Structures are given as structure tokens and as C-alpha cells.
N, C-alpha and C positions, 0 to 999 in steps of 0.2 A: 206501742205507738210508734208511727213510722215516723223517721226524722222529718222536718221539713226541707226542701229543696229550697235553695236560694237560686232566685233568676240572674242570670250574668248580667253585669252592669254594662249598657252601652255607652258608650260615649256620643254625644250629639256635638257635632260642629254646626254652626250658624256662621253663614257667610254673609259679613257687613259690608257691604258695597263703599266704594271709596270716592265714586264720582257718577253724575247722573248719567253718563253711559254705562257702567257697570249695572244701576239700579233698574237699566230697561233691559238687559239682558235676564232679570229673573222673573221668576211667574209672575203673570198680569196681575192675580190677587194680592202677592207681596208688594208689586211697585206701587199699585194705586193705593194698598191701605200704609203707605209708608210717609216719611217726611219729603221725599224728593221732588214730588211733583211741586209741592210747595216752596221747597227750596230753589226749584229752577224759576218757577214763577219769579220769585224775590229777586231772583238773580239778573233776570230781563228786565223786571220794572226799574231794577236800581238803575239801570242804563238813562233813567231821567237826568243825573245827576252828570255824567260826562255833556249831555244834550243841552243842559243849562248853562254850562262852561262855555259851550262853544257859542251859544246864543250870547252869551256875556261877552265873547272876544268880538263880534259883531257889530253889539252896540257904538263904539267909537266910531265906526264905517257909517253909521247915520248921524252921531252928534257932532262928529268933527267933520269939518269939511274943508276940503282941500288935500294938498299932498301929506299931509301931518295925519290922515288918517290910517292909512296902511302900518307907518312906523308904531302907531299907539297902539292899533289892534295885534302886531307883533308882539309888542310889549306884555299886554294883557297875556296875550296866549302861553308866553314864557311863564309868567308868574302862576297861570294857572295849572300848568303841565305838572307841576310839583303835587299838590292836594290831589288832583285827578290820578296820577300815578299810582299815590298810596291808596288812594280810592280803590282804583282798581285792583290792587294787590289783595285788598282786603274782600271784594266784593267776588272775588274769583274762590275764596275759601266756600262759597255757597253752594257750589257746583263743582267743587273738586277739593275732596278734604286730605287730598296727598302732601307731604313736605315738599316745600321749594326750596332746593340748595341751590347755592350757587349767585343769589341773588345779593346786591349790595347791602351793608346795614346803613344804619342811620336814617335820616331823613329825606336826605339828597338821594332821588333816583338816579339808576344809572341809564345807560343810553336804551338799553332795551326796554325799559319800563317807559321812559320819555315817547320813543317809538311808538309802544304800544298806546300810552294815553291821548297821545295825537289821533291814531288812528280810530281810536273808542270815540273822539269828541268829534270828530269829523264824518264819520260814515256809522260804524259798529253800532253804534248808539241807537240808530234811526231803524237801522234793520231789526234789533232786540224788540223795539217798542211796536215796530211793523207785525212782526211776528206772532207778539201777545194780541194785539187787536183781531188779527185775521182769524187766531183761532179761537178766541173767546167772543167775537162778536156772534158768531152764526149760533152755537147753542145759546147763550146768554136770548137773542132774539127768539129763536125758537121756544123756549122754556117761557118765556115772558108775552107770547102772543095771545092766551087768556084775556091777561091784563090789558094788553094793548089794543085787540081785537082791529087786525088790520081789515081791510076792505078788500075785495076782490072785485074785477072788471063788471059783473055782474050784479055786486051789492055786497053787503057784508058777508063776511064768511060764516058756515056756520058753526056751532058750539062744536060738534064733533071734530070738523077740520082743525080747529086751534085744540082740540086737546090732542090729536093726533101729532100737530107739529111739537107741543110741549114733549110728548113720549120721544118724539124724534130728537129734539134737544137734549135730552135727558141721556138717551144714548149717545150722542156727539159729546160728552162730557168725557168720557175716559179717551177720545181719539184726541181731544184738546190736551188732554194730560198728557201724552206720549208725544205729541206735537211740541209742545211747550218743552218738555224733559230732553227732548231730541236735539232740537236746537242750543238749549241752554248746555248740552255736554258736547257739542261741536264747538260752540264759541269757547267754554270752558279750555278744550283742548286745544283752540288756535290760540287763547292768551298763554297758556303753559309753553306751549311751541314758541312765541315770541319772548317771555320772560324769562324761561327758565335755560340758562346756555344745556345744549346735548351733553357738552364735555364733561359739567359736572354731575349729571345724574350717570354717563358711565363710570366715570368716577367711582361715583359710588355705591355703584354695581358691584365694582371691580372688589371694594374694599369690603365690602359685604360678603362674596363671594370666598375671598381671603379669609374672612373670620370665620368663616362655617368650614372650610378646609382646615383650619387649623385647630378648629375646637371639636372637628372628626378624627382629626390625627393624634389630638391630646387624648380622647375616649380611647382609641386604639391601644396607645401607649398603657393607659391604665390597665386595660384588661390584659393586656399581654404580661404586666409586672403583677397583676392579682393571678393569672395562671402560673407564672413563674414562683411567685413566692407561696402561692397557697396550695393549689392541687397538686403541680407537680411534686413540690417537698413531700406531700402527704403519700403519694405514690411510692416515692423513693423509700421512704420511710415503712409504709406498707410490705416493700417487696422485703427489706432486710428484717423485718420482724417474723415474715414467713421464712426466709432462709433459715434464721436462729432458731425457728419452731421445728423446722426438716431436722436440725441437729440431734435432737432429741427422740426421733423416732427412729426404730429398725428400717434401715435400707430396705427396699420393694414391699414395705408392709401398704396396706390399701391407703392408710392415712398418709403415708409419706408420698404416695402416689398423687392422692389429690393435692396435698401440699405442693407440690412440682407443678402440678395444674394450673393451681392457684396464680403462683409465682409467675409461670410463663403469660398467663393471662394479663396480668398487674405490669411485666414487662411490656406487651404489645400496648397496652392501654396509656402505658408512660413514654411508649415511642410514639404513638398520636398524638398525643398531647404536645411532645415536642417539636413535633411536625405542624400543629397548629398554631403553637407559639411563634414558629418561625414565621408563619405565614401573617400572621396577626403584623408583628412588627420583628422583624429579624433581630438579633443582638448584633451580628455582625454590620449591620448598617447602621446601628447607633453608636457602635464603638468606633469604626473604622470608616466611616464612610460610603458613598455609592460605589467607587472602583472595587474596593473588597467585596461591598454586596453581591455586585454582578459577576464577578468571577467565582464567587461560592455558588451563586445558581447556576452558573453554566456549568460547574463543574459536575453537578446533578443533573445535567440535561441528557437522555438519552442518543440526541445528536452531538456529534464533537463541533463544538464551538471555541471559535476565536475570539479573545476579548481584548479589545484596544481603547480604554478608557481611562484619560488621561486628564487629571483636572489641577489646577496650581493652589487650590484651597476647597475649605468643605463648603457644599451648599447649603441653603436652608432648607429646613428639615421637610416642608411642604413639596419642596423641588426635591429634595433625595427620593422622598417617599412616592411622587409621582412616577419619577423617573424608574424606582425600583421596581414598580409593577407595570410597567410599560415593558421592561426587561423579560420578567416573569413570563408574563400572558402573552407576549408575541416569543418567546422561545418554548412554552407549551403548545403555542399553535402549532410550530414548525415541526414538535414532534409529533403532534396529532394529524396533522391535515396536510401540510406539505410534502410528505414523501422525500424529503430534502436529504442528502448526503452528508452534509454540514452548512455551517452558518458562521457569520461573524456580528460583533456588538462592537460598533464604534460609538465615542462619545468624546466632545469637545466643550469648550466655555469660546462662543463667538459673538462679541460685543454685547456681553452680559446677557446672553442667552446659552443654555445649556441645548446641545445639539446632539440627540442619542440615535443612532440609526441600527436597525438589525435587520440582517439581510441573508437569505438563503439561497441555496442554487436548487429550490424544489419546482412542483410542477406549476404553481402559479395560482392564478383564479381566487384569490382570498376575495369573498365578498361580506359584509358588513350583516347583510339581510339573513345570512344562514346562521346566525347565532355564534359566530366563532370569537366573540367578545371584543369585537373590534370596536362597536358603539360603545361599550363600556370603558375601554380604554380611551377614546374620544372625549368622553365624558369628564374623566378623572382629569385628563390633561387641560380642557379647556375651563377646569375648575380651578387649577392652578394658573389659568392665564395664557395657556400656550396652545398648541396648535400640532394636530397629527394628520401626518399624511401617509396614505397606504398606494403603493405602486405595485400591480401584481396583473401581470397580463397572463392570460392562459399560455401554457407552456414555461413560465416563470421567466426571470428570477422574481421573488417578493423582497421590497424595500419597506419595511416601517419606520417614519421618522416622526420623531417628537422634538418639539422646538418648546422650549418653559422660559419663561424669561426668572432671571435671578435679581430678587432684590435684597441687600444683605442690611 
């Protein structure tokens, strides 16, 4: 009996929208079957609350006569700003599930929330209700036309005409859902822009990116350690055992020749593994820092390279790793593409930033679109919070400059 074959498991990833605008970008059938049209409708209908608060502010104007009406209305508005601001923050979650960082804690709102509550009370809530009324009124009237039986100028509409109107109304329901969700998403984006400081968003993005880089570097270090302590040691032991076995065989015998070939292959595998370990995370970088590591890679470059990297302290690990790979890739590009006769690597600390420059006297014309690795270098430097600039006019010279912030 033939052995049963197992079909490979395919991992499926389901994208979960975080905002109403995200939901609109999905397939129509998925959007219309989701809760987002209803959440968007609830978000816009909840605009009744700020509207009622604004109506409450206007009550003293009618109830109190004379110059006291304006101060009383302002006092009522100041009191209502607090609950309206908190309500607006809660209402935003209906159309935007993304976390809001940077908002003040406690019951009392900050100036951003107070300003947004004031704008919502005076203007935005009425726009929300107007959009809902305009989107729903047409389909509802058409759907209910057989019941309402509207009259035409010549008399009553025929039964067929009314049912055609109902069918058109049903077709307009998805249009109404898209209209409501689109305005709810735009309103939520507007509210987030007013409520959440952009600096807080950028700081959180920077911190999350730094955490990803640190986790990536930690994983690289673990791989390097496993290769160094595991596979490399086994290959060394294998080479020793093959050498000892060759001592027990007559020189020049077929078995001795095959053992010598096996030792040579094991030695080549060991050399390749050591080169791989050096590429994953060079030991000299971990032990002696960036200047020694750059001098080591420059010493192995086929193009003569002058190294002038002077640092008065050890840099953070992610900064050293990013700078090291910038130097490695830049020197590799010099050897492969530039046709240069010499190059220079210079590194300094300037106002809390590492500035690393690699310059050559080659033909120039470096273009990231040609796959020279410059795009990957820019991404690596950007992941560490830095910038990469390349100056490479046709005819040369070429200068690659990386600036990476150092936070101890």
C-alpha cells in the first residue's frame, strides 16, 4: 500500500481592519457583511449628544434676558466641554480602533480634547446628522414606495412603478453604506488628527522600530553563537578525527587518499562556516567595537582602504551593527562596481550622532535602482533612526555618508 501523502499546511492570514477607511479598501462583499457599516452609522448618530449639548448652551440665551445671557451661556459651555470631550474620545472608538497615545489621563481633558469638543458641538455634529439623513432618506423612501403609494401628476402611480422604485431603493442601500462609512472614516481621521499629538505617534513608531531592530540583532547574535559553539566545533572535531584516522593508514593507499580528500572538504566547510559566522555578527565587533571591526573588514578589501574611525566610547549595539554593515556593503560596492584605486573610511561622533563616510576615487554613477545594495543600506540605517546619503556623480568620486543617532 502506498504511503499517504500529506498536503502541506498553508497558513492563512486574515487582515482585520482597524478603521472605517481600512474596511472600505477591502472587497465589497466583505465590507457589506462586516460590522463596519453599522459601527459607522452608530458613530455618526452619536453626534446627537454634542448637538444636544450645544442646544443646552443656547437655553440661557432664551431664558435669561439682558447682558447676563452671554456669561451664563459661556459658563454652561465650559461645564459641558468636559463630558462632551470624554464622550468624543469614547465615540471615536466606534470608527477607529487604533490606540490613542499621548492623550492626558484623568477626567479633565487637555486643550486638544476641549477644542475638538467645541468644534463637534458647534458644527461637526450637524454635518454628521445631515450626511446620515441624506444617505438614508433616499433608499428608505424608495423602498417604502409600495406602502406610501405616492401620486404622480396624472394620478396614482402604477403598482409596477412602485415596485421598481423599491428595487432601486434596495440597490442604493450599499451606496448608502459606503457613503456613511466614508464620512465616518474621514471624521474619525479628522478627530484623531485633532486629538492625538503627532509627536506621540512618531515617538511610538521610533520606539517600536528600535525594539524590532534590537530583537533582530539579538536573534543574529543567537544564530552566531549557535553556529560558533555547535556546527563549528563539530567540524573541528571531524577534521581531527579524520587526521587521526589517516595516521593508521599506509601513506598513498586509496583509503588514505580518500581520507585526505575528506579532510580537505571538511576544512573548506569550516572556512565557509567561519566566514558565515563573521558575516552574521563578527566577533571583533562584539569584543573590540566598531573601529577595530572596520579596520578588519578594510584589511580584507581588494581595494586599498584607509581607515580613520576615532570614537571616545563604545556605541550602542544596534548603532555599531548598522554602521558595520554600512561599511561592509559600501566597501563591497567599491570592489565590485566602482573601478576605484583606493578608498577611505572615516567615522566621528558629532553632537550625539555617529557620522560614517566611505569615499572612493572610482567612476561614480552609483544608482540604488541597479541593485547595488544601497536601498538595503538605507533601510538598515533608517531602522536605527538614521539617514543615508549618496553622492556619486558620473565620473566620480562616490561618497556614502551615514548619520545614526546614538542614545545610551
